[in-house]
N, C-alpha and C positions, 0 to 999 in steps of 0.2 A: 517483582522482577524488574530489572532495568534492561534496556536494550532499545532496538529500533523498530518502529512500526513502519512498514513499507506500504505506500500507496500503490494502486494498480499501475499508474503510469511508469513507475520505476521498473516494475517487473516486465511490463510490455516492451520497454526500450531494450531490455536484455535479449529480446527475440528479433531485434532489427539491426543487423550488422552494419548497414549503410548509414544509420543514424549517428550523428556525432555524440549523442548521449549514451550510446551502447557500451562503450568501455567503462564509464563510470557506473552505469547501472549494473553491468555484469560483475564488476568488482564488489560492489555493495551486496549484491545478491549472493555471491559466493561466500562472502564473510558471514552473511546472515544465516546461511544454512547450517552454521555450527551450533545453532540453538539460540543465538542472540536476536534473531529476527522474528517478527510477528506479523501476521495478517489476520483479517477477519473473513467471515463468510461473504461479506460484501465484496471484498477484493477478489476472492475466488470467483464469484459470479461475474464481476466486471472483466477479469482477465479471460475467463473461458468464453464469454460472449464475444470479445474482440478477436480472440484466436479462431473462433468458429465462423465469424461473419465478416470481419473487416481487415484482418491481417493480410498484408501484401508483402512478399508472396505468401500465399496461404500455406500453413503447415499441414502435413498429412494427419489423418485421424490418429495414427499411431504416435506421431510426435506430440499431438495435443494430449493424448492419454498419458504419455511419458511425462510431459510437463506438469500435468495434474498430479500424478503420483510422486514424482521426484522433486518438484519445486514447490507447488502450492500446498500439498498436504503436510509436508514437514514444517511449514511456517504457520499453518492455520491453527490458531488457538482461541479465537473469539467467536462465540456462537450468539445468535440473537437471544435476547431475553427482555423481559419487561423493564428491568433496570437500565439496560443499554438504551432502549428507546426513550425512557424518561430522561436519561442523561443527555441524549442527543437533542431532545426538545429544549432542555435547559441551555445547552450550548447555543442552539439556534436563537433563542430569545436573547441571550446575553451578548453574543458576538455577531449576530446577523449573518452567519454562514448559511448556505443552503442546507436543506435537510440532509442530503447525502454527504456533504462535507462534514456536517455536524455529527453524523453517524460514524464517519471515519475517525474524527477526533475523539468521540466517546469510546470507540473501540480501543484506540491507542491508550486512553486513560484507564479503561477497564483492565487492560492487559498489564498495566504497570510500567509501560515503556517511558523512557525519559526523552526520546526524540521521535518525531513523526517526519519521515522523509517523503516530501511531495513537492512537485513544482507548481501545484495548483492552489496552494494556500499561502498565507502571508508569512514570508520568510522572517524568522527572528521572533515571531510572536510566541509568548509563553502563556499557556493555559493550564492552571493548576499544577505547575511544575513540568508540564510537557512542552518542549521547545519544538517549534515547527522549523524545519530546515529544508531549503531547496538545494539538493546536492548538485544541480546543474547550473547554478547561478553564475559560475565563473566561465561557463561556455558561451554565454550570451554576448 
């Protein structure tokens, strides 16, 4: 499969209308819901944790449940596995990314995506054919 792996920050900006990154994030998310976007269990956990604990203004429980079923679940394709953790350790050793960043990269590779959209990783870096892209770089 080719497509885009979405990091949690991109999804979270789509819930923040006052943030200048909201429009870009919302457009990417809308396109990704056609089946070309992918997230992992880790992204699901990170997004839900922020929505439940730190999002301001806080979404209602019903809005969070709706976001889970209508946004996160349709994108969620990568589950934890021994191979995923082994690959993340290899990426950590080779590229010196943190464990959690390495896990995101490993999940993007496991899903067969050709782009990883994140503002937290090195823009333009290619890892085994996966290109990391910061979709917000022009906004800075």
